[in-house]
NULUMSE-241882 format. One line per 2 residues: number of its first residue (from 1); their letters; for each residue x, y, z of C-alpha. Coordinates in steps of 0.001 Angstrom, whole numbers, plus 500000, padded with zeros to 6 digits. Layout:
<atoms>
NUM> a> X:Y:Z | ...
</atoms>
This chain:
<atoms>
1> xx> 753330:817776:183175 | 756133:817130:180841
3> xx> 759677:817646:182088 | 760984:818215:178744
5> xx> 759891:821378:176513 | 757029:820391:174206
7> xx> 758052:820180:170546 | 757111:823109:168636
9> xx> 756739:822855:164838 | 754720:824250:161979
11> xx> 753766:822123:159054 | 756579:819687:160026
13> xx> 755536:817021:162288 | 754347:813108:162220
15> xx> 750922:812129:163677 | 750173:808409:164176
17> xx> 746588:806875:164767 | 746598:803901:166724
19> xx> 743089:801909:166236 | 741529:798674:165829
21> xx> 740935:797038:162459 | 737152:797296:161647
23> xx> 736473:800159:163843 | 735722:802551:161024
25> xx> 738642:804697:161747 | 740363:804567:158353
27> xx> 738003:806942:156693 | 738368:809694:159418
29> xx> 742092:809276:159460 | 742336:809516:155698
31> xx> 740158:812683:155907 | 742437:814086:158455
33> xx> 745325:813717:155661 | 743491:815233:152973
35> xx> 742400:818144:155027 | 745983:818973:155782
37> xx> 746278:818976:151906 | 743666:821131:151457
39> xx> 745467:823716:153651 | 748287:823503:150959
41> xx> 750736:821352:152998 | 752048:818242:151612
43> xx> 751413:814921:153718 | 752684:811458:153145
45> xx> 750365:809079:154904 | 750823:805224:155181
47> xx> 748461:802572:156449 | 749807:799930:158603
49> xx> 747078:797226:158924 | 746996:793638:159768
51> xx> 746098:790532:157462 | 742694:789724:159111
53> xx> 739497:791185:158791 | 738647:792732:162033
55> xx> 740052:793145:165672 | 743740:793187:165377
57> xx> 745641:796772:165716 | 745938:799042:162706
59> xx> 747960:802328:162486 | 747578:805356:160159
61> xx> 750722:807486:160082 | 750505:810979:158554
63> xx> 753734:812828:158068 | 753132:816494:157697
65> xx> 756071:818178:155807 | 755953:821585:154116
67> xx> 759367:820744:152622 | 757784:817942:150664
69> xx> 759453:814854:151782 | 757441:811772:150882
71> xx> 759413:809119:152430 | 758864:807705:156071
73> xx> 760580:809970:158480 | 760818:807521:161660
75> xx> 759553:808857:164989 | 756151:810054:166129
77> xx> 755400:813592:167409 | 751704:812936:168339
79> xx> 750329:809669:169117 | 746403:809549:168697
81> xx> 746168:806110:171044 | 742654:804457:170319
83> xx> 743764:800926:171217 | 744429:799884:174718
85> xx> 746071:796657:173357 | 748956:798643:171622
87> xx> 749150:801410:174323 | 752554:800723:175877
89> xx> 754274:800458:172493 | 752449:803427:171154
91> xx> 753474:805544:173937 | 756992:804259:173937
93> xx> 757114:805347:170122 | 756541:809180:170865
95> xx> 759474:811496:170564 | 760728:813220:173577
97> xx> 758675:816504:173942 | 755893:814940:171787
99> xx> 752188:814605:172572 | 749817:811846:173480
101> xx> 746236:811966:172865 | 743906:809561:174364
103> xx> 740171:808969:175213 | 740040:809963:178986
105> xx> 736623:808681:179763 | 738317:806041:182055
107> xx> 740970:807229:184095 | 744683:805775:183429
109> xx> 747278:805142:186132 | 750248:807436:186025
111> xx> 752398:804605:185266 | 750890:804338:181862
113> xx> 752248:807908:180758 | 755797:809352:180471
115> xx> 757206:812306:182018 | 758699:813772:179005
117> xx> 755535:814094:176665 | 752481:816415:176904
119> xx> 749203:814206:177888 | 745996:815247:176041
121> xx> 743046:813564:177419 | 739407:813955:175696
123> xx> 736707:811965:177022 | 735575:810739:173515
125> xx> 733427:807728:174692 | 731609:809864:177152
127> xx> 730946:812633:174581 | 729881:809883:172016
129> xx> 727321:807928:174586 | 725812:811205:175559
131> xx> 724937:811950:172007 | 724109:808736:170483
133> xx> 722421:805574:171375 | 723093:803231:168386
135> xx> 726217:801001:169048 | 727499:801443:165528
137> xx> 726815:805146:165427 | 728896:805673:168573
139> xx> 731828:803428:167066 | 731766:805621:163717
141> xx> 731108:809042:165048 | 733735:808700:167832
143> xx> 736353:808667:165000 | 735041:812098:163624
145> xx> 734889:813593:167274 | 738558:812959:167562
147> xx> 739167:814613:164298 | 737258:817549:165243
149> xx> 739365:817833:168609 | 742779:817514:166574
151> xx> 741346:820356:164181 | 741319:822555:167343
153> xx> 744573:821397:168749 | 746449:821588:165366
155> xx> 744817:824848:164556 | 743237:823583:161446
157> xx> 740365:825316:159399 | 737162:823247:160122
159> xx> 735769:824532:157060 | 737964:822588:154798
161> xx> 737017:819419:156775 | 733407:820424:156118
163> xx> 734031:820670:152674 | 735779:817013:152500
165> xx> 732791:815810:154406 | 730415:817376:151924
167> xx> 732182:815700:148921 | 732280:812248:150586
169> xx> 728360:812419:151500 | 727246:814527:148609
171> xx> 723454:813548:147923 | 723266:812262:151415
173> xx> 722229:815043:153497 | 721623:813068:156671
175> xx> 724897:811612:156858 | 726524:815136:155809
177> xx> 724851:816940:158729 | 725541:814251:161270
179> xx> 729364:814082:160455 | 729594:817592:160471
181> xx> 727852:817685:163839 | 730227:815055:165242
183> xx> 733072:817038:163922 | 732013:820187:165984
185> xx> 731325:818173:169297 | 734926:817267:169150
187> xx> 736392:820642:168078 | 734019:822671:170601
189> xx> 734827:820383:173708 | 738853:820983:172888
191> xx> 738336:824629:172349 | 736411:824976:175718
193> xx> 738444:822549:177685 | 742217:822463:176353
195> xx> 744693:825037:175601 | 744372:825183:171656
197> xx> 746539:825309:169637 | 749237:822926:170922
199> xx> 752978:823313:169604 | 752197:821303:166571
201> xx> 750436:823421:164144 | 749125:823557:160617
203> xx> 749535:826817:158608 | 747938:827405:155304
205> xx> 750670:827108:152673 | 750781:826625:148497
207> xx> 753339:823735:148414 | 751069:821093:147007
209> xx> 751149:822822:143760 | 749617:820915:141007
211> xx> 750351:817544:142384 | 747893:814737:142705
213> xx> 747033:812399:145435 | 746617:808583:144192
215> xx> 747599:805277:145142 | 750309:803268:143214
217> xx> 748077:800528:142214 | 745195:802633:140972
219> xx> 747859:804643:138908 | 749266:801313:137483
221> xx> 745800:800050:136555 | 744991:803300:134673
223> xx> 748427:802836:132901 | 747376:799515:131932
225> xx> 744396:800935:130367 | 746297:803741:128492
227> xx> 748879:801206:127397 | 746306:799264:125433
229> xx> 745512:796352:127940 | 742310:794661:127040
231> xx> 742588:791331:129088 | 743230:790998:132842
233> xx> 743209:787784:134577 | 744078:787768:138258
235> xx> 743545:786046:141564 | 742995:787818:144826
237> xx> 746000:788350:146943 | 747002:791266:149177
239> xx> 748555:793750:148282 | 747807:793318:144455
241> xx> 743897:793149:144450 | 743323:796696:144210
243> xx> 745034:796721:140766 | 742517:794656:139238
245> xx> 739740:796217:141113 | 741067:799671:139711
247> xx> 741435:798175:136148 | 737825:797123:136367
249> xx> 736611:800671:137510 | 738837:802425:134954
251> xx> 737431:799913:132091 | 734079:800753:132991
253> xx> 734651:804371:132447 | 736849:804252:129539
255> xx> 736229:800715:127917 | 732760:800645:126713
257> xx> 731641:801342:122982 | 729578:804521:123091
259> xx> 727034:803373:120609 | 726465:799830:121855
261> xx> 727598:800212:125277 | 729468:796905:125049
263> xx> 732553:796181:127007 | 735786:796174:124832
265> xx> 737692:794175:127653 | 737687:790926:129422
267> xx> 738637:790776:133099 | 738852:787185:134264
269> xx> 739152:785824:138022 | 741140:782480:137717
271> xx> 740703:779777:139956 | 744493:780390:141117
273> xx> 747625:782272:140011 | 748830:779665:137668
275> xx> 745715:779817:135606 | 745644:783598:135713
277> xx> 749144:783748:133894 | 747987:781141:131628
279> xx> 745057:783059:130344 | 747281:785975:130051
281> xx> 749909:784041:127876 | 747134:782641:125857
283> xx> 745551:786070:125218 | 748748:787715:124321
285> xx> 749464:784972:121756 | 746310:785905:120073
287> xx> 747310:789353:119849 | 745753:791139:122948
289> xx> 747574:792973:125392 | 747146:791073:128672
291> xx> 748298:791383:132259 | 747894:789925:135614
293> xx> 748613:791611:139010 | 750066:789359:141829
295> xx> 752391:789275:144736 | 755193:787068:145832
297> xx> 753210:783820:146424 | 751720:784511:143141
299> xx> 755020:784672:141301 | 756063:781118:142808
301> xx> 753066:779743:141496 | 753480:781035:138140
303> xx> 757011:780148:137304 | 756385:777330:134844
305> xx> 754254:779550:132822 | 756780:782440:133004
307> xx> 759295:780180:131665 | 756990:779429:128837
309> xx> 756484:783032:127826 | 760324:783355:127832
311> xx> 761285:780479:126036 | 758061:780520:123375
313> xx> 758517:784245:123208 | 754948:785468:124062
315> xx> 754350:788773:125202 | 753182:789112:129109
317> xx> 752978:791744:131815 | 753035:790967:135313
319> xx> 752347:793758:138047 | 754186:792437:141257
321> xx> 753134:794256:144352 | 755724:792979:146638
323> xx> 755169:791991:150227 | 757129:790306:152909
325> xx> 757998:786851:152305 | 758844:784041:152159
327> xx> 755908:781702:152152 | 752958:783594:153710
329> xx> 755361:785844:155347 | 753698:789253:156329
331> xx> 750867:789842:153619 | 750286:793558:154695
333> xx> 753864:794584:155110 | 755905:795991:152288
335> xx> 759560:794648:151144 | 761329:794580:147989
337> xx> 762118:790894:148219 | 761231:789417:145041
339> xx> 763926:790928:142816 | 765871:787674:142347
341> xx> 762836:785513:142118 | 761466:787690:139206
343> xx> 764840:788404:137336 | 765513:784656:136814
345> xx> 762044:783223:137460 | 761506:779570:136137
347> xx> 763721:776726:135949 | 766638:776739:133398
349> xx> 768678:779749:132057 | 766142:782644:132112
351> xx> 766406:786484:132571 | 763595:788710:132666
353> xx> 762876:792550:132495 | 762070:794268:135749
355> xx> 760799:797980:135800 | 761130:799745:139256
357> xx> 758847:802741:139577 | 759429:805018:142468
359> xx> 756108:806623:142936 | 752433:806614:141362
361> xx> 753376:808887:138416 | 755984:806485:137162
363> xx> 753640:803301:138198 | 751357:804994:135546
365> xx> 754168:805647:132850 | 755956:802311:133375
367> xx> 752687:800208:133213 | 751825:801636:129925
369> xx> 755466:801191:128698 | 755647:797425:129812
371> xx> 753002:796426:127078 | 755199:798044:124507
373> xx> 758210:796322:125949 | 756565:792857:126372
375> xx> 755506:793102:122536 | 758909:794737:121415
377> xx> 760782:792032:123127 | 758083:789230:123149
379> xx> 758534:788196:126685 | 757482:788758:130330
381> xx> 757787:792185:131557 | 757623:792597:135410
383> xx> 756390:795935:136800 | 757882:795646:140357
385> xx> 755800:797823:142906 | 755414:797082:146568
387> xx> 752807:797481:149191 | 754311:800895:150228
389> xx> 753734:802394:146792 | 750743:800337:145638
391> xx> 748370:800594:148489 | 749201:804182:150056
393> xx> 748259:807412:148684 | 750969:809577:147475
395> xx> 751586:813012:146083 | 753080:812984:142740
397> xx> 753144:814772:139614 | 749842:814791:137384
399> xx> 749691:811703:135129 | 750232:812564:131504
401> xx> 749582:811080:128167 | 750379:811911:124744
403> xx> 747454:811283:122438 | 749728:810968:119472
405> xx> 751598:808206:120997 | 751380:804958:118992
407> xx> 751627:801424:120533 | 754872:799597:119552
409> xx> 753586:796012:118547 | 757200:794962:117870
411> xx> 758320:792784:114722 | 755027:791503:113097
413> xx> 754975:789806:109947 | 752105:790832:107801
415> xx> 750097:789156:105238 | 751593:791487:102702
417> xx> 755217:790728:103904 | 754627:786958:103525
419> xx> 753013:787440:099894 | 756210:789230:098966
421> xx> 758126:786223:099770 | 759641:787249:103058
423> xx> 761714:784416:104865 | 759540:783677:107851
425> xx> 761214:781828:110778 | 759486:782380:113944
427> xx> 762755:782039:115770 | 764856:783756:113043
429> xx> 767112:786707:114100 | 767229:788921:110848
431> xx> 768273:791999:112400 | 770990:790943:114862
433> xx> 769170:792085:117680 | 767825:788723:118996
435> xx> 764335:789835:118392 | 762390:787707:115714
437> xx> 759372:788327:113738 | 756024:786743:114778
439> xx> 752693:786436:112937 | 749170:786971:114624
441> xx> 746937:783743:114362 | 745030:783995:110871
443> xx> 747487:786493:109442 | 747489:784504:106157
445> xx> 745391:781474:104695 | 748370:779267:103864
447> xx> 751616:781193:105037 | 753242:782487:108337
449> xx> 751717:779548:110607 | 754041:777912:113053
451> xx> 753796:775486:116139 | 754133:777205:119559
453> xx> 755894:774838:121888 | 757819:775222:125111
455> xx> 760354:772361:123972 | 763500:773216:122023
457> xx> 763203:773941:118305 | 765107:775378:115449
459> xx> 764953:779001:113872 | 761634:777769:111855
461> xx> 759966:776412:115031 | 760538:772838:113917
463> xx> 761037:770439:117036 | 764670:769675:117704
465> xx> 766831:768288:120327 | 769959:768940:118632
467> xx> 772619:770695:120977 | 773882:773323:118499
469> xx> 770166:773893:117616 | 769199:774583:121194
471> xx> 772613:776440:122151 | 771815:778768:119060
473> xx> 768378:779389:120166 | 769576:780331:123888
475> xx> 772363:782450:122603 | 770009:784499:120599
477> xx> 767724:785071:123574 | 770949:786517:125296
479> xx> 771337:788751:122485 | 767730:789806:122843
481> xx> 768096:790523:126570 | 771112:792611:125710
483> xx> 768934:794626:123290 | 766650:795375:125971
485> xx> 769297:797388:127844 | 768630:800304:125631
487> xx> 764888:799940:125479 | 764045:800001:129116
489> xx> 764094:803293:131367 | 767574:804420:132042
491> xx> 768954:805208:135433 | 768927:808645:136790
493> xx> 772084:809983:138243 | 772441:813034:140571
495> xx> 775997:814136:141689 | 777061:815465:144887
497> xx> 778049:819273:145153 | 781701:818229:145410
499> xx> 783554:815249:143797 | 783645:812122:145807
501> xx> 784771:808778:145368 | 781610:807227:147168
503> xx> 778107:806391:145719 | 774889:805124:146590
505> xx> 772385:803063:144462 | 768942:802726:145313
507> xx> 765442:802148:143435 | 761492:801970:143843
509> xx> 760143:802879:147101 | 763290:803511:148559
511> xx> 763618:806623:146545 | 761757:809392:148658
513> xx> 763806:808587:151820 | 766905:808207:149989
515> xx> 766589:811792:148719 | 765904:813086:152013
517> xx> 768713:811135:153610 | 771157:812912:151435
519> xx> 770511:816188:153083 | 771165:814520:156519
521> xx> 774207:813002:155182 | 775522:816258:153801
523> xx> 774860:817744:157342 | 777212:815263:158644
525> xx> 779947:816086:156095 | 779335:813323:153795
527> xx> 779227:813691:150097 | 777589:810939:147892
529> xx> 776819:810682:144218 | 773805:808685:143742
531> xx> 772185:806440:140988 | 768431:805507:140911
533> xx> 768041:802372:138967 | 764748:801958:137260
535> xx> 764990:798707:135358 | 766831:795396:134789
537> xx> 768808:794438:132680 | 771026:797251:133836
539> xx> 772171:800011:131548 | 775826:800372:130749
541> xx> 775688:803693:132878 | 775409:801280:135987
543> xx> 778816:799735:135348 | 780302:803181:134838
545> xx> 778920:804495:137958 | 780368:801605:139744
547> xx> 783820:802040:137970 | 783987:805477:138989
549> xx> 783548:805053:142931 | 785570:802964:145470
551> xx> 782527:802226:147495 | 779046:802219:146589
553> xx> 776159:801581:148921 | 773158:799635:147713
555> xx> 770002:800616:149646 | 767122:798206:149638
557> xx> 764256:796512:151501 | 764985:792950:151934
559> xx> 767385:790805:154102 | 769656:789330:151463
561> xx> 770441:792648:149665 | 769012:791157:146520
563> xx> 769798:794192:144061 | 773344:794040:145132
565> xx> 773370:790262:144323 | 772020:791147:140873
567> xx> 774571:793748:140358 | 777640:791580:141381
569> xx> 776206:788901:139187 | 775428:790804:136036
571> xx> 778583:793186:136164 | 781389:790882:137802
573> xx> 781936:793527:140477 | 784060:792721:143687
575> xx> 781313:792480:146342 | 783506:794148:148995
577> xx> 782932:797410:147075 | 779217:797302:147292
579> xx> 778149:798030:150682 | 774589:796677:151538
581> xx> 772130:799012:153399 | 769240:796692:154197
583> xx> 765908:797227:155866 | 763232:794401:156182
585> xx> 760992:794553:159170 | 758082:795226:156979
587> xx> 757970:798985:157701 | 759073:801380:155186
589> xx> 762715:802372:155257 | 763203:805893:156724
591> xx> 765522:808687:155959 | 766823:808618:159501
593> xx> 767873:804799:159012 | 769546:805420:155826
595> xx> 771581:808411:157195 | 772672:806677:160200
597> xx> 773641:803472:158220 | 775696:805004:155529
599> xx> 776866:808031:158040 | 778270:805404:160472
601> xx> 780060:803511:157638 | 781470:806863:156159
603> xx> 782616:807857:159709 | 784517:804570:159995
605> xx> 786272:805047:156634 | 787342:808314:157920
607> xx> 789001:807175:161178 | 793046:807054:160763
609> xx> 794249:803837:161995 | 796758:804144:165066
611> xx> 800427:803307:164082 | 802738:801476:166199
613> xx> 805580:803805:167470 | 809013:802940:166316
615> x> 811230:802531:169522
</atoms>
């Protein structure tokens, strides 16, 4: 028995499943999360998996949160411990007063438990072995059996889970009935042998609303379809492969000619990342909207071609689903560690546009916008996702698209304009915004042609190594980058209830945890204005925000506070005024971590130093 009162909470707790990769648990665990959604209660799940195929530990965490907090909270209220290899670590992670659910077929020594938690044993293996003879069935149905037991313990409506099983195995009656049977094996055993429900309960609500449940990678891929992309070139790499896979699925649905059935797109798996970005640049030069999806190691390989896109001014879109580096790093762990690498990718003086979506809805919107920006600015645009957004399901607002929206193809010199006698210089700035006109191949039989090169040239694309000519071109590229400040998504600011001289800057997947942390900080008496950056180059409002506050915390998920470096570098800010709040162990940043780090620093600032007494 626990010597601490068990946690009691309705629609507000964290369940973590500890399994072995390849055991078939992923489907059951996701079904658990979806079943709670069917109760009308928001969830925020996270899949923590190894980079091998089978055998290593994997975890699946489900945060049940009627308040709608979608960031990781930190701590575990119930551990479903199905992996003996990680038992000690899993048990240690349970909150005092929490619950341990485990397979009690084989007895465990008392030293393997804790006195301050409630232990719930269910003989899952015994139940499974007495019902099934096939080894694979035993492995798979054991997961459904523990799902059934959890439904009783947490007071969940089994009909909603049956509904999900029905949808998953529609048309496969044998699989449907066998899964429902396994569900009730676990549920009936728990109801007959355990005290149900426990202190953690799921109660039907209506807090999900019209929000949808979708992975960021799938949303970004759909954004590419709506954004007009017709070419995708890629090379498999975790955690970006599902972008190309989702784009393929979306194109099969939306990009086939209804009359002929022919595909109106091209998806190419290159021999490596360098080939992939080369294909993208070639397709874009020919007038197609093209993109690639990759992660940090792929960016490293692509940098020479990225420099060509920048200097020759050819549109390209790169979706970077960031993971922990450097080198191979941790392929299946999340970070925001490619900020500097992408902002200044390639050798020489380069600067690139970065977009920072916070969730799948913005991933969809920013992916579509990236193609307009790439053609408007004639350069590479980076969509900076990460594993936490890309490979996890998230609740977000419905994806919306305006059918009247027109693609922005940028400054295109047409045959008619050339016939009128327009002065066409491929690198000629006629509007003062740094953006020249371009022509598509074959625009005119005799006019508008130019030589595309990665070497220095003059305003009319004629080869030149004259210093003044080179400097003129490089300065124009700076003007173009300055123009981009007003074209990219602007930062979003939210002010504290009371005036404060402290602020916080954050971006991307840190957003849900940061939004929740504000409430925790306010409970400690700390007021902060906050600014969510959504793109680089930084809009002028970033400099204004910095000027208005004595100290600004910069929250990010990397060791070197890369966004902070970028802010200092681009705005000439005294680094002392920017306080880094960094989290980089590969797990998603939590509201608790942010609130403690900022709160402790704020407490220190409020301490009045002792003065030496005058004798």
